N, C-alpha and C positions, 0 to 999 in steps of 0.2 A: 282499427288497430287491435290486435289480440290483447287479451288481458295479460298483464305482467310485462308487456313489452315496454322497453325504455323509450321515453319521449325524447326525440332528438333535440339537442340544445339549439336554441335560436341564437344566431350570431348577433352580437351587439351592433347597433347602428354605427355607421362610419364615424359620426361626430363623437360618439362615446369612446370609440377606440382611440381616436385622436386625442380626446381629453385625457384618457388614462396615460397615453404615451407622453403627452406634454407634462402631466402631473409628475410622472417618474423623472423625467428629465429635469424638471424644476428642482426637485429635492436633491437630485444628484449634483446639480450646479451649486445649490446652497451648501451641501455637504463638502464639496470641494473648496468652496469659498471659506467656510468656517474652519475646515481642517487646515488649509494653508495658512490662514490667519493665526490659528492656534499654534501651529508649528513655528511660525515666525516670532510670535510673542514668547514662546518658550525659549527659543534660542536667544532672543534679545534679553529676556528677563534673566536667564542664567548667566549670560555674558555680563550684563550690567551688575548683577549681584556679585559675581566673582571679581569684577574689576573694583567695585567699591570696597568689598571685604579685603582684597589684596592691598589696596591703597591704605586703608585704615590700619591694617596689621603692620604693613611696612613702616608707616609713619610712627606707630607705637613702638615697634622694635628698635627703630633707629634712635628714638628718644631714649629708650632704656640703655642702649649701647653707648650713646654719647655720655650719659651721666655716669655709667659704670667706668668708662675710660678715665673720667676725671677723678673718680674715687681711687681707682687702682694706681693712678699716678701720684696722688698726694693724700692718701688716707691718714687721718689723725689717729695716733696710737697713744694709749695711756698705760703705763706700767708702774706699779707700786705708788699710785697716786700722783705720778709725774707725767707731763706731756712729753712723750718721746719724739713724736712726729706730728707735724701739722700745726695749724694756727687755731687760737681760741683760748678759752679760759677753763681750767680744770677746777671743778667744785665737788667737794665730798658731800654725800647725802646723809643728813642727820638720821640716826637710828637704823642705818642700813649697814650691811657688811662692808668692811674696809675695801673690798675689791671692787665695789660699784662706785663709779664716778661719772661725771658728766662733763663733756666738752661742749661749750656753746659758742656760737659765732654766726657769721652771715655769709660765709663762703660756700658756694654751691658745690665745691669739691668736698665738702664735709657731708657725713651722713645726716639723715633727717627728712622731714616732709617739706617739699618745695611748694610754697604758697603761690608765688608769682614767678615771672620770668619764663624762659623757654622750657623749663622742666617742671612747671606748675602741675600739681596733681600726682607727682611721683614720690615714692617713699624709698629712701636708701638706708640700708642697715649693713653693718659689718659684724659678722659673727666670728668670734675667735675660734681658732682650732681647738679641739678637745683637750690637747695637752696644755693649753694656756689657762691656768686656774686663777690668775690674779688680774690680768689686764682686761680692760673693756674699752670699747670704742663707741663714741657717740658723735652726733653731728649737729649742724646749726639748727635743725628743727627740734632738737631736744629728745628724739626718740633713740633709746639705747637698748641693745640686747647685750646684757652682761654675761660674764662667765658663769654666774650663778643661776641664770635663766630668767631673771626679772626683766620685764620690758619697762623702760623708764622714759617719761616724756617731761619736758620742761621748756618753757619759753626762754629765749635768750635772756640771761641775767636773772632768771627767776628760780625758785626752788622746784626741783624735779619731784614728780610723784609717780607712784607705781601704777601701771595700767594693766598688765597681764602677767601670766605665769608661764610663758613658753621658755623652755630650757634651750640654751645655746646648742647643746648636743643634739636637740631634736631637728636641727637644720632649718629653723625659721619657717617661712611660708612654703618653701619648696625643699623638703628634706632630701629628695632624690637629687635635686640640683646642687644642694649643699655637699652631698657626698661626692658627686661628680667633680665639683669645683675643688674639693680637697685633693682629688687625684690630678688636678691641673687642667680640667676641661671646662669650657664655658658652655652653659646650656640656657635655653629660653623655652619656658613652658607656660601653658595656660592652666590655671588651677583655681580652686576656691579657698579663700582665706577670710576668716571671720565673717562668713556669710556673703561675701562679695566675690564676683568673678574678677580675677586679677591675672595679669601676665607678669611672670617673675623671671628676671635674668640673673643667673648665678655665675660669678666669675672668681677665680682665685686672686687673693691679695696677700700681702706679707702678713703672716701671723693668723690668717683665717680666710673667710669667704665674704665677698661683697654681694649683696642681693639688692637689686633695684626692682621695685614693685610698681606696676602701673594699673590703675583701676580700669576695667573693661566695661563698666556700666554704660557709659556714653556710647562706646563703640557698638555694644550689643543692642542698645536702644535704637541707634541709627539703622542698624541692619534689620531690626524687627519692623521699624517704620517703613523701610524700603520694601520689605517683603509684602507688607500690607498694601502699600501703594501699587506694587507690581500686580498683586492678586486682584485688587479692586479695579485698577486700570485695565488689566487683561480681560476681566469679565465684561467690563463696559465695552472694550474694543471688540470682544468676541460677539457680544449681543448686537453691537452696531454692524459687524460684518454679516451676521445672520439676517438682520433687517434689510440692509442694503443689498445683500445677496438675493433675498426674496424679491425686492423691488426690481433689481436689475434682471433677474431671471425671468420675472413676469413680463417685463418689457421686451427682453431679448427673444422670448418665445412667441411673442405676438406674430412677427413675420414668419416664424417657423410654422405656427399653426395655420396661418393664412396660406403658406406655401403648400402644406399638406392638403388643405381644402381645395386650392387651385389644381393641385395634381389630380385629386379625385375627380374634380369637375372636368379637367382636361381629358382624362381617360374616358369618362362617360360621354362627353361631347364628341370626342373623336370617334368612339364606337357608333354613336348616333349618326354622325356625318357619313361614316363609311357604310353603314347599313343600307341606306337608301339607294345609292348607286349600285351597290352589289346586288341588292334585291332586283333592281331594274334589269341589270345585266343577266341574272339568272333567269328571270321571266322571259327575256328576249331569246335567250338560248333555248329555253324550253319550247318556245313558240316555233323556232326554226326546226327543232327536232321533230315536231309534230307534222312537218312537211318534208319528209325525207326525199321525195321525188321532185320537189319544187326547184325551179331554176333560181339563179342569183337574183334576178329582177323581182321574183316573187317575194323573196325574204329581205330585199334591200331595206325596207323600213325598219325591220328588226335590227339589221346590221348597223343602220344609222344610229339607232338608239344605243346600241352597244358602244359604238364609236364615241358618241357624245358623252356617255357616262364614263367611258375609259379616260377621255380627256379630262373630265371633271375629277376623276380619281387621281390622275397624274398631277393635276394642279394642287389638289388637296394634299397629296403626299409631299410635293415640293414645299408647300407652305409649312407643313408639319416639320419637315427636315430643317427648314430655315429657322423655325422657332426653337427646335431642339439644339441647333448649333448656337443660337444666341444665348440660350440658357446655360449651355456648357462653356460659353466664353471662347469658342473656337471659330466664331464667324468674324474673322479679321477683315478690315477694310483695305482695299487696294487704292491708296491715295495717289492722286495725280492732279495736275492743273486742269480744271474744267470750267466751263461757263454754264451756269445754271440755266440760262436762256436756251442754249443749244440742247441741254439735257431735256428740258421741257418740250422742246419741239420734237425731238426724237420719240419721247414717250407718247405724245398725242398721235403721232403718225401711226403707231401700232393700233390705236383704238378707232381709227376712222371707219373700218367696216362695221364695228359694233354700234357706233354712233349713227351711221347711215341706216342700219336695220331698225333703229328706234326713231329715226327722223330727228335726231338731236344735232344741233349745230355746234361745232367746236370753235371757240374764239380764243386766240392766243395773243396776249398783250404782254410783251416782254421788253426789258431793258437789259443791257449787258450787266452781268453779275458774275465776274470771274472769281475763282477761289480754288481751294484745294479740297478734294473729296473723292469718293468712290463713284465713278460715272455710272456703273451698272446698278448700284444700290439706289442712287439718286433717281435714275430712270425708273426703277421699280417704285419708288416713292410717288413720282408723278403719275405713273400708270395706275397704281392702286387708287389714288385719290380721284383721278379722272374717271376710271372705270366705275367707282362707287357713285360718282355724281351722275354718270350716264344711266346706270341701272336704277337708281333711286330717284332721279329727277323726273320732271314732267316729260312724258312722251311727246315728241315734236317740239320740245323746248330748246334751251341752250345751256351749254357749259362753258364757263370762262376760266381760263388759266392765266393768272397774272404773275409775272416775275419782276421783282424789283431787287436792288442790291440788299442781300440779307433776308429776303422774304419771298415766300411762294404762297399764293392764294388760289384756291379752287372754289368756284361758286356755281350753284345750279339754281333753277327756278322751280324746284319741286315742292313737296309739302314741308320740307325742312325736318329738323330734329327737335323733338320736344325738349324743353329745358331740363326736365327731370332725367332724361336719358343721355344728356351730353357728357356726363362724367363717366359713362359706362361704354361708350361707343368704341373705345380702344381696348376693351377687355376681350380676351380670346373667346371665340365662339359665341359672343353675345350678338344677338340679332333683335332688333326692335319688333314690336307687335305688328307694325304695318310694313315691315321690310319686304321687298320683292323677293321671290324665290330665286334660287340659283347660287347664292353666295354661301361661303363657309364660315363667315364671321372671323376670319383670321387676317384678312388683308389690312385692316386698319391697325391691328396689333403690330404687324410687321412694319407698317409705315411709321408708327410711333417709335419703334426700335431704331429704324434708320435715322430718323431725325435726332434722336438722343445720341446715337453714336457719332453724329456729326456736330455734337455740341449744341444742338438746338432743341426746340420743343414744338409740339403740335397741339392745336386747340380746335374745338368744334364750336361753331356759332351760327349766326343767322346772316344770310346774304342780303344785300339791298333789295333783291327781288322777292324776299320772303322765304327762299329755299335754304338749303344747307350751305355753310361756308366752312372750309377747312383751311386754317391759316398755319403756315409753318415758318418759324423763325430760324434762320441759319446764319449765325454770326460769322462763319468763315467765308461768306460770299458777300461781303460789304464793300469790296473794292470796286471802284467804277472805272478803273483804267489798268 
């Protein structure tokens, strides 16, 4: 090779190419499995989160609306130190401006903090309108937003104390809701009040605005826990999908890899089987061409060889076509009522000349075995097994074909099949080391397919005479009448 010339790349061995192909397909299957699982988890997670959040929000909002409706219907009002509307006790606060008073009681229709009951955990306040400079409104929980801006708390019947300094005109926890309520609108907003996430409903009431406050801490905690559960659970499910996807892809690709291997072997074996008869035919034709002036009688041996190899090629092509149709699933059976005994008799009749040429005696031992099957394919089954027994059995020996309901057995008295080879005799193109010449290694593969398509099975074993035995079980031919 000249200096500087590029060295041609050496193609990778077939098994390495198959390995890379299988490797890519495996990862594609895993990616599809993980991707589809992730998509499903995302959809389910978002849907579940939205459903839980909507349910919690709806329950909280309904709770606030229900309590606000009670307050707007019977809100207690104090003017000039007197209880103008509602029930409870009016108490002046010592040391505080005369406009600040407390109404205490146990009615949930009053403002205050609900400790128990259906409205537990909610806080209701009534904020007077800015023009009301003297009146103040309080509830059973003792929390009061007065006109002067002080927030007052007191237990029922106890002395109230000052808790904060929010002015009434500031609009309480939700100033924008307070302003909207003064204009006659009811609003519901999520906001932060005194460092806590709260939901505030603001609604108009006589002389001011009622605000019902619900703490969202438990709701937010629940949603946060749900997010953590969904994330952790999703990651675990995704990891499981990847692991099981890997295992499934590995197992699923085993027959694919085996199929690729068989395909390559099939192509190689086919080429090998076709090469021999074609080479013989070409050699015979070349021999004839070397005798252009010879008569037909002189070249008859060469023509006989061509004819023999042509017949062999035709049989091989027929077998290959049959196997191709079986692989494609287009080889349908033509089912009809047949008797396995008659089929066996017809199949052996075709082989009498071959048996006579080898001095092999054919013995037919049959009983009626009617059933439903494809007569042509079943005849091919008998022919293949008997032909194999004649060719590989002892020259001058005997081949026995036995038919019983649901069973076909072909025995010979030849050398038999080694135990180690019995599992491979039905592989395509497989031939034993001591096999007689002339076969293609396809007949038994076709016989096995015929038996399987009839719902049966075929096995290789040892005959009583020490030769080979092929036993076919056909459940469809078990009727005796």
